[in-house]
N, C-alpha and C positions, 0 to 999 in steps of 0.2 A: 502582234501585241505585247507588252511589256511590262514587269511587275513596278516599276519606277512609276509610270504613269497610273497605274492602278492607284496606287497610295496616296500619289497624288490627287486622284479624283476623289477617295474618300476622305482624305482630309480635306478635302473642301468642300464638303455636303454632298457630292456628285452621289447619283445611284446608278449600279453595277447592272449590266442587261444579264441575263441567261448566262451568255457567252461566254462574259469574264470572269463570274464565278464560276464556271466549270473550270474557265484554264486556270484558277489561281489552285484549287481543289487538286487537279491532277496532276499540275506540274510542283507541289509542294509535297505530295504523297511519294512522287516517283522520286523526289530528290533534287529538281533542276530550280527550285525557288528554295535560296537557301532561309535558314531560320529567322536572320535577322531584318531582311524585308518582310515576311510574314510578321515577325514581329509589331514591326513599323505598322503594318495593316489591321493589326489588332486592335492596339491601340488607337487607331484612327477610325477603327470601330467602335469601340467604346467613347470616343468622344461623338462622334456624331449619328452613331446608330445605324441600323437597318431596316429599311420598308421590308413590309413585308411579304411583297415580292420577291426581293433579295432573301430575305428568313427562309421562306419556301426553296427559291434554288440551292440556296446553300445547304439545308437540310437531305434534296436529293442529292446533289452531290458528293456527300458524305456519304449516303447509303449505298452508291453506286458503286464507290471507293474500292470495295471487296464484294463478297459473296454476296446474291440477293437469293433469301431462301424461296423455293417454292414450294408452297404446301398443298397446291390445287389434287394431290390426291388423296387429300386427307378430306372426310365429307365435312360437310356443315359449315357452320360460318365460326372460325377460328378465330380467340382471341387471348392478347397478351395483356398485363397489367403492370403498372409499373408504379413506384413509390419513388420518391426525388429524397427517401432516406431518414431515419430516426433512429429514436434510444429505444430499446425494447419491443421493435417495428418487425414483429413475427407475420404480419398479416399473409405472407404468400403460403406459407406452413399448413394456414388454416383454409385459406382462398381457396388454392389450386386444386386441391384433390376435393373439397364440396361444390365446385362447379361442374369438376369433372362429374361426380355424384351426379349429377343434372343432366350429365349427356353434353355439355358444354366444349369441346373441344380446348385446352387452355396449351398453350405452347411460350413457352418461359425461356429466357436464357437470362441468367442473374451473375452477379456480382460477387466480389470480396468486399469485407469490412475495410474499413480504412477512418482514423482518427475515432471518434467516438462515437459514430455512426456504425452498425454491425452489418453484414451479410450475408444474403440468404444462403451463397452454397455453404459457407463459415460453419453454419448453421447444420446443416444436409450433411456434412462430413464429420458434424457430432455421431455422428448413424456409423456404426462397426460395418464395414463394407463398401458403405454406399459409394456409387462411381458415378461422377457429374461430367465422367467425358461420353458423350455417345458420339459416333460417326451420324452425318447429316440421315443416311439412308436407317439408321438403327433410331432417330430422334423420329422420324418420321413413323416410322413402322409401330412405334411405341404408341405414340400419340393416336394411332389410327385404330391401334386396338382397346387401351385403356383409358383414353381420352385424355393425357397427362403426363407431359416429359417438364421436368427442372434439369437444365445443363449448364454449366460454365459458359461462358463467352467464349468463341471464339479469335483468333488475332485475324482472322478472314474475314471478320463480323467490322462493315465502318472501319476498315484501317485507318481514312483519315482523321477522324474523329480523336481517335487514341493519338496518335501524333499530333495532332492541333489541340488537343487538351493538356497534353504534356508540356506544351509552350505557353499556354494560357496560365498555368498552373507556376509556369517560372518567369511571368514577364506581367504578373498582377492586372491579368484581364479576363479573368474566371468571372467576375459577377456581371455580368451582363445578360440582359433577358432574350434577347435574338440568339444570342452564343451559346445560353445553355438549352435553349428549346430546341434549336438544331443539333444540339450534343444528343440530345436524350431522344429525339423522333429518329433522328436517322438509323439508329442502331435498332428501332422498335420496326420501323419500315422495314429496314433492311432483313429481319426476322420475319417477314413472310405473314404476320397476322392480319386479318380482314379488319378485327376492330379493336381498340385499344380502353384499357381504362386507368387514369393518371390517380394515382393518389399524393396531392400535393401537400407536404406537411407546410406548417407554419410553426413558430415560437421557438425558444431559447432553443432546443435540441435540435432544430431544423436547417438546413439549408437555407429557405427565405423566412427567415425572423420576424421579420415585417409584414401584416397580412396583405397591406397593399401590394408588393413584388409580387406573394403569392400569387394575388389575384391578375396581376399584370401575366405571370408564368404560366397559368394555366388557360388562362383566354387566349395565349399566343401560341403554344401547343397544340389545343383544340382546330384555332383555326388553321394550322398546319395540319394537324391530320385529315381534315375535311375537305383542305385545298386537295389534297394528294388520295384521296378517294375512301379514306379509313372510317368510319363508324366510331367517333372519340368523344368521351366524356371525362370532364377531370372534378375531383371531390379536393376541396380543399380541408384539408382535415386537423386538429391540433397536436401539436407538440412541443407543448411548455409542459409537460412532464413525461415522464416516459410510458409506453402503452403497453397498459396488465402491470404485472408486477416483475417479471423474470427481464433481468439485462445478463445478456451472456448467454453463449450457442447453445449447449446441452440444456441448460436451465431453460432455455426457451423451445426448443423443441420438445419438453416436457410441457410446457403453458399450450402450448399449441395442439399437443395430444388431448389435454383437458381442454379444451375448446371444442375440438372436434366429438369430444366424448358427450359434452354437453354442461359441462364444469367450469368451464373458461371464466377468466372476470368479466364484468360487465362491459367493459370500453371496450374489449378485444375483440368480444363477442358482435357488441352492436356496429363496431366497423366493416368486421369480416361481414355480416350481415348486409349491410347497406351497400359496400363495395358488391360483394357476388349479386346482389339485387340488379345490380346496373350492368355486370357484366351478361347473366341470364336474358333481360329484356334485348341487350345489345344481338345477342345470339338467335334472339327469336323465339326461346324456348317459354317464355310467359309474354304477355302482352301489355305489363307493366310491373314496376321497382315493387310493389307492395306484394301483387303475386309474387315475386320473386323471391321478397323474404320467405313469404308461407313454404314455397316451397322448399328450401334450404334450409328454415327450422325444421321442418319436417325428416329430411334427410338427416340431419343431425338428431332427431330425437330416435329414428328407426334405427341405427348403426349403419347406414351405407356411406356416410362421411367417411367415419374413422375406417372401414373397410376398403372403400379408395385409398386411403393413405397408405394405408401397408400393403394394396397390389402394386401401388407404386415407389415405394421401397424396395420392396421383392423384384421388379422388373429391374429397375436399376442397381439389383445385386447385393439389396442392404439386409441385414441380419433383422427382423420384426418382432424376435421374442422381446424387445426391451419395450415395446406397447404395452404390454403386462406386467411387465418386471424392470420399472424405471435404474435399476441399479445394474444393469446392463450399460447405460452411457457413461462417459467420461466421469470421474466422481473425484471431488476436492477433498485433499487429506485435513483443509483446515476448514471448521466452520464456525464463523466469529461474529457474534452482534451484535449490534451498534444500537445505545439505547441513547432514548430522549434527555435530554439537559432539562428540560422544564415541562410543564404540564400544558395545553392548551388543545387549539386547533391547527392543522396543516392548512395553510392559506397557500402555499406553492413549495412544488420538487423543480428546482433546477435541472431541466433535463440533460443539458450539455454537461451540468456539473456530474449526475449519477454516471453517463455516459464515459467520462474522463476516469472517474475510479475504477467504472470496470475495465478501461484500456490498463490501468495500473496494477491491477490484479491481473492480469496477464488475455484478458476474454479479449482483447481488438490490438491492432498493430498502429504504431504511427509511421513506419514506411513501408511499403509492398513488400519488399523479402522478409519483413518479420515473422516470425513463430507465433501460432497465439495458442494459450491453452484451453481447448473446450472445455474444460470443465469449471474453470473462472467464470465469475459473476457476481451478481446480486440479486436477493431475492429482496424485494420491499414488504414491508410489513404493514404501512399505511401510503395512501395514495389523497391529493389534496380532497380537503373538507373534512378527513376525518378529527376523530376526537384522540387526543394522547396524551398520557400519565407520564409524569416524570419519570425514568427508568424503564420505561416502556421500550419493546423493540421496535426500529424505527425500518431493520432492516438489517438482513444476515449478508456477512460478506464470503464467497468462497474462493479460497485460493489453496495453490501446492506450495506459496512460498512465505513464510512467516514476516520475512523484510518488507514484500507491498503491503502489509495490512495496514501497516498503522498510517502512513500516506494517506490512502484509498479510505479509509476510517474518517479524516480530519477533512477532505475534501466531501465526502457522504456530508457530517452534520453538518457543514455548511451549505450542502443545497438543500436543506430542508430549513425551510419560514413557518415557524409555529410562535403564534400569536393569543391572546388570552380570550377575545373574541372570535364570537363562529363567522367563517365569511358566508356570504352571499352565494347561493349555489348559483347563481345562472350566470357567475364568472367564467364555470368550469364547462364549457361547451366541447362537444367532440367532432363536430361537423360545421364548417361555416359556411360550407355554401355547394351546389352541385352548378358545374357548367359546363355547359352542352352543345351550345352554338355562340 
């Protein structure tokens, strides 16, 4: 078997066998096949696509390129949740302890933020002392004891995906549904969960800005999951405006805590209840999602959810006193209000621009090596559909560097579209669809 022949086969529209896909991934991961040949193959894939069978084969080849976690000693149906990323997306911080309180083992390996989208590990590292690095036996032991652990993804998990993604990023071959699907699902499958719930975001602040593409991505990932024996469901959700009001690491931790205490913003609470209801149904705790929502609401109301969050943070060496005293989280020296320049109604908030403004303040990173300021970020004062008066606060910027404020302020004002007439409420949809087959 020669890579030259496989490039030519895909260039001419042929379909690879399982053995051919395995050959490509095994030999590229080990360094035998050079970057320039795999670059040519990736471009051929972008032009001619992959069949469903090829996509499943690619997913499994990448999943098997490194460690495959065996979670068999953890009782019950283990569930993993994945979001395709967005602005203000702190759902994992709410969802994981909430479903763990319902008795579902939640096994989560998360990443760091890059660009205008945030990362769960960055948010958790806002918590003093929190340790996102656990050995495999510690990870399993913690889930067995308290039903929850969230750790940083290890280099041993799907290393082929890491290497292939870096090459895709450099060769303009990222935006391909089969390649995106196999990248996401290879890590989820290698993580060892029995069931996977996917939050596929669409809109200005999402990777999939087009709704049609979001549907295709969701369906492809659900098909992969079912094909390899994982219970899989995907929700297509809105990311045309930030989720909740907080954008930035420590600010998002506070908003997640308020949600677990029953005081969070309506959109964040609604999304977490919907995603959580599918998780507890997948895990067999309830018969349907309506029962699931009722159970999760009860766990918020009776304090079980916030207690589980505290238990989880303590288990990973984090201080828990901040749960009652938010001043113990990183604090910004500068809090600058952004005032509306006109009166009317908010018709839209460009989520990507808000995310970029937060990044300019120090809350995100443009390169993987960049440091972030956990205290920096934005607290919105208005959401789409709200009425606003001229001179009223649209948002508050949090930063530790005065020079960063002015650029971020201009971008934030640009992100708000304010018109005199009231917008139609139906245009602000949070959940577009549920894909489970």
